[in-house]
PyMOL CGO cylinders between C-alpha atoms (Angstrom):
from pymol import cmd
from pymol.cgo import CYLINDER

trace = [
    CYLINDER, 11.04, -0.57, -3.29, 10.18, -1.53, 0.27, 0.3, 1, 1, 1, 1, 1, 1,
    CYLINDER, 10.18, -1.53, 0.27, 8.58, 2.25, 2.23, 0.3, 1, 1, 1, 1, 1, 1,
    CYLINDER, 8.58, 2.25, 2.23, 7.96, 3.13, 5.40, 0.3, 1, 1, 1, 1, 1, 1,
    CYLINDER, 7.96, 3.13, 5.40, 6.68, 6.40, 7.53, 0.3, 1, 1, 1, 1, 1, 1,
    CYLINDER, 6.68, 6.40, 7.53, 9.10, 8.11, 9.39, 0.3, 1, 1, 1, 1, 1, 1,
    CYLINDER, 9.10, 8.11, 9.39, 9.22, 11.89, 10.86, 0.3, 1, 1, 1, 1, 1, 1,
    CYLINDER, 9.22, 11.89, 10.86, 11.75, 14.78, 10.01, 0.3, 1, 1, 1, 1, 1, 1,
    CYLINDER, 11.75, 14.78, 10.01, 13.95, 14.85, 13.35, 0.3, 1, 1, 1, 1, 1, 1,
    CYLINDER, 13.95, 14.85, 13.35, 14.44, 10.80, 13.77, 0.3, 1, 1, 1, 1, 1, 1,
    CYLINDER, 14.44, 10.80, 13.77, 18.16, 10.15, 13.29, 0.3, 1, 1, 1, 1, 1, 1,
    CYLINDER, 18.16, 10.15, 13.29, 17.55, 6.68, 13.07, 0.3, 1, 1, 1, 1, 1, 1,
    CYLINDER, 17.55, 6.68, 13.07, 16.99, 4.58, 10.30, 0.3, 1, 1, 1, 1, 1, 1,
    CYLINDER, 16.99, 4.58, 10.30, 13.83, 2.39, 10.35, 0.3, 1, 1, 1, 1, 1, 1,
    CYLINDER, 13.83, 2.39, 10.35, 14.83, -0.47, 7.87, 0.3, 1, 1, 1, 1, 1, 1,
    CYLINDER, 14.83, -0.47, 7.87, 17.98, -1.59, 10.17, 0.3, 1, 1, 1, 1, 1, 1,
    CYLINDER, 17.98, -1.59, 10.17, 17.85, 0.20, 13.41, 0.3, 1, 1, 1, 1, 1, 1,
    CYLINDER, 17.85, 0.20, 13.41, 14.31, -0.47, 14.45, 0.3, 1, 1, 1, 1, 1, 1,
    CYLINDER, 14.31, -0.47, 14.45, 14.43, -0.53, 18.21, 0.3, 1, 1, 1, 1, 1, 1,
    CYLINDER, 14.43, -0.53, 18.21, 16.40, 2.75, 17.72, 0.3, 1, 1, 1, 1, 1, 1,
    CYLINDER, 16.40, 2.75, 17.72, 14.12, 4.13, 14.95, 0.3, 1, 1, 1, 1, 1, 1,
    CYLINDER, 14.12, 4.13, 14.95, 11.21, 3.04, 17.66, 0.3, 1, 1, 1, 1, 1, 1,
    CYLINDER, 11.21, 3.04, 17.66, 12.08, 3.94, 21.10, 0.3, 1, 1, 1, 1, 1, 1,
    CYLINDER, 12.08, 3.94, 21.10, 12.92, 7.80, 19.34, 0.3, 1, 1, 1, 1, 1, 1,
    CYLINDER, 12.92, 7.80, 19.34, 9.27, 7.41, 18.03, 0.3, 1, 1, 1, 1, 1, 1,
    CYLINDER, 9.27, 7.41, 18.03, 7.61, 6.76, 21.44, 0.3, 1, 1, 1, 1, 1, 1,
    CYLINDER, 7.61, 6.76, 21.44, 9.47, 8.98, 23.50, 0.3, 1, 1, 1, 1, 1, 1,
    CYLINDER, 9.47, 8.98, 23.50, 8.61, 11.90, 21.18, 0.3, 1, 1, 1, 1, 1, 1,
    CYLINDER, 8.61, 11.90, 21.18, 5.01, 10.25, 21.26, 0.3, 1, 1, 1, 1, 1, 1,
    CYLINDER, 5.01, 10.25, 21.26, 4.60, 10.38, 17.76, 0.3, 1, 1, 1, 1, 1, 1,
    CYLINDER, 4.60, 10.38, 17.76, 4.31, 6.63, 17.62, 0.3, 1, 1, 1, 1, 1, 1,
    CYLINDER, 4.31, 6.63, 17.62, 3.95, 6.61, 13.44, 0.3, 1, 1, 1, 1, 1, 1,
    CYLINDER, 3.95, 6.61, 13.44, 3.33, 2.87, 13.74, 0.3, 1, 1, 1, 1, 1, 1,
    CYLINDER, 3.33, 2.87, 13.74, -0.37, 3.38, 15.52, 0.3, 1, 1, 1, 1, 1, 1,
    CYLINDER, -0.37, 3.38, 15.52, -1.06, 6.28, 13.41, 0.3, 1, 1, 1, 1, 1, 1,
    CYLINDER, -1.06, 6.28, 13.41, 0.18, 4.54, 10.62, 0.3, 1, 1, 1, 1, 1, 1,
    CYLINDER, 0.18, 4.54, 10.62, -2.07, 1.38, 11.78, 0.3, 1, 1, 1, 1, 1, 1,
    CYLINDER, -2.07, 1.38, 11.78, -5.38, 3.56, 11.62, 0.3, 1, 1, 1, 1, 1, 1,
    CYLINDER, -5.38, 3.56, 11.62, -5.10, 5.39, 8.27, 0.3, 1, 1, 1, 1, 1, 1,
    CYLINDER, -5.10, 5.39, 8.27, -3.97, 1.41, 6.27, 0.3, 1, 1, 1, 1, 1, 1,
    CYLINDER, -3.97, 1.41, 6.27, -7.31, 0.18, 5.12, 0.3, 1, 1, 1, 1, 1, 1,
    CYLINDER, -7.31, 0.18, 5.12, -5.54, -3.49, 5.38, 0.3, 1, 1, 1, 1, 1, 1,
    CYLINDER, -5.54, -3.49, 5.38, -7.46, -7.37, 6.36, 0.3, 1, 1, 1, 1, 1, 1,
    CYLINDER, -7.46, -7.37, 6.36, -6.25, -10.90, 6.60, 0.3, 1, 1, 1, 1, 1, 1,
    CYLINDER, -6.25, -10.90, 6.60, -7.41, -11.27, 3.53, 0.3, 1, 1, 1, 1, 1, 1,
    CYLINDER, -7.41, -11.27, 3.53, -5.45, -9.92, 1.29, 0.3, 1, 1, 1, 1, 1, 1,
    CYLINDER, -5.45, -9.92, 1.29, -2.50, -11.14, -0.33, 0.3, 1, 1, 1, 1, 1, 1,
    CYLINDER, -2.50, -11.14, -0.33, 0.98, -10.12, 0.62, 0.3, 1, 1, 1, 1, 1, 1,
    CYLINDER, 0.98, -10.12, 0.62, 1.37, -7.20, -2.30, 0.3, 1, 1, 1, 1, 1, 1,
    CYLINDER, 1.37, -7.20, -2.30, -2.30, -6.05, -1.83, 0.3, 1, 1, 1, 1, 1, 1,
    CYLINDER, -2.30, -6.05, -1.83, -1.60, -5.72, 2.49, 0.3, 1, 1, 1, 1, 1, 1,
    CYLINDER, -1.60, -5.72, 2.49, 1.68, -3.90, 0.79, 0.3, 1, 1, 1, 1, 1, 1,
    CYLINDER, 1.68, -3.90, 0.79, -0.02, -1.60, -1.45, 0.3, 1, 1, 1, 1, 1, 1,
    CYLINDER, -0.02, -1.60, -1.45, -2.57, -0.69, 0.69, 0.3, 1, 1, 1, 1, 1, 1,
    CYLINDER, -2.57, -0.69, 0.69, 0.42, -0.02, 3.11, 0.3, 1, 1, 1, 1, 1, 1,
    CYLINDER, 0.42, -0.02, 3.11, 1.92, 2.56, 0.67, 0.3, 1, 1, 1, 1, 1, 1,
    CYLINDER, 1.92, 2.56, 0.67, -0.77, 4.43, 0.01, 0.3, 1, 1, 1, 1, 1, 1,
    CYLINDER, -0.77, 4.43, 0.01, -1.88, 4.46, 3.57, 0.3, 1, 1, 1, 1, 1, 1,
    CYLINDER, -1.88, 4.46, 3.57, 2.18, 5.99, 3.81, 0.3, 1, 1, 1, 1, 1, 1,
    CYLINDER, 2.18, 5.99, 3.81, 1.72, 8.02, 0.42, 0.3, 1, 1, 1, 1, 1, 1,
    CYLINDER, 1.72, 8.02, 0.42, -1.87, 9.72, 1.98, 0.3, 1, 1, 1, 1, 1, 1,
    CYLINDER, -1.87, 9.72, 1.98, 0.10, 10.18, 5.52, 0.3, 1, 1, 1, 1, 1, 1,
    CYLINDER, 0.10, 10.18, 5.52, 2.80, 12.32, 3.53, 0.3, 1, 1, 1, 1, 1, 1,
    CYLINDER, 2.80, 12.32, 3.53, 0.84, 14.40, 1.19, 0.3, 1, 1, 1, 1, 1, 1,
    CYLINDER, 0.84, 14.40, 1.19, -1.53, 15.75, 4.42, 0.3, 1, 1, 1, 1, 1, 1,
    CYLINDER, -1.53, 15.75, 4.42, 1.13, 16.13, 6.76, 0.3, 1, 1, 1, 1, 1, 1,
    CYLINDER, 1.13, 16.13, 6.76, -1.09, 17.66, 9.14, 0.3, 1, 1, 1, 1, 1, 1,
    CYLINDER, -1.09, 17.66, 9.14, 1.90, 18.44, 12.07, 0.3, 1, 1, 1, 1, 1, 1,
    CYLINDER, 1.90, 18.44, 12.07, 4.58, 18.71, 8.78, 0.3, 1, 1, 1, 1, 1, 1,
    CYLINDER, 4.58, 18.71, 8.78, 6.88, 16.23, 10.36, 0.3, 1, 1, 1, 1, 1, 1,
    CYLINDER, 6.88, 16.23, 10.36, 6.60, 12.68, 8.34, 0.3, 1, 1, 1, 1, 1, 1,
    CYLINDER, 6.60, 12.68, 8.34, 8.38, 11.52, 5.48, 0.3, 1, 1, 1, 1, 1, 1,
    CYLINDER, 8.38, 11.52, 5.48, 8.36, 8.40, 3.24, 0.3, 1, 1, 1, 1, 1, 1,
    CYLINDER, 8.36, 8.40, 3.24, 11.80, 6.32, 4.17, 0.3, 1, 1, 1, 1, 1, 1,
    CYLINDER, 11.80, 6.32, 4.17, 12.52, 4.26, 1.36, 0.3, 1, 1, 1, 1, 1, 1,
    CYLINDER, 12.52, 4.26, 1.36, 15.11, 1.57, -0.01, 0.3, 1, 1, 1, 1, 1, 1,
    CYLINDER, 15.11, 1.57, -0.01, 15.23, -1.13, -2.76, 0.3, 1, 1, 1, 1, 1, 1,
    CYLINDER, 15.23, -1.13, -2.76, 14.11, -5.29, -1.48, 0.3, 1, 1, 1, 1, 1, 1,
    CYLINDER, 14.11, -5.29, -1.48, 16.56, -7.03, -3.84, 0.3, 1, 1, 1, 1, 1, 1,
    CYLINDER, 16.56, -7.03, -3.84, 17.15, -10.22, -2.86, 0.3, 1, 1, 1, 1, 1, 1,
    CYLINDER, 17.15, -10.22, -2.86, 20.00, -12.34, -3.63, 0.3, 1, 1, 1, 1, 1, 1,
    CYLINDER, 20.00, -12.34, -3.63, 19.57, -15.56, -6.18, 0.3, 1, 1, 1, 1, 1, 1,
]
cmd.load_cgo(trace, "trace")
């Protein structure tokens, strides 16, 4: 399962409409990607799995604390064709 951080008022899907999602986010002054980047404890020394786990933990923390009441976790199945 893939997860992304979004805001409750953003009408765009960050998985499939990234450019529109990002434009809306920045126009509103949220800068969600930058916020997530400040919370996630990541480095180039982490494996892909460790990196993903850290980002997931940061998303969960932001949604749990939800200081502005505006954040939500968006998920989709990450099914790879064989």
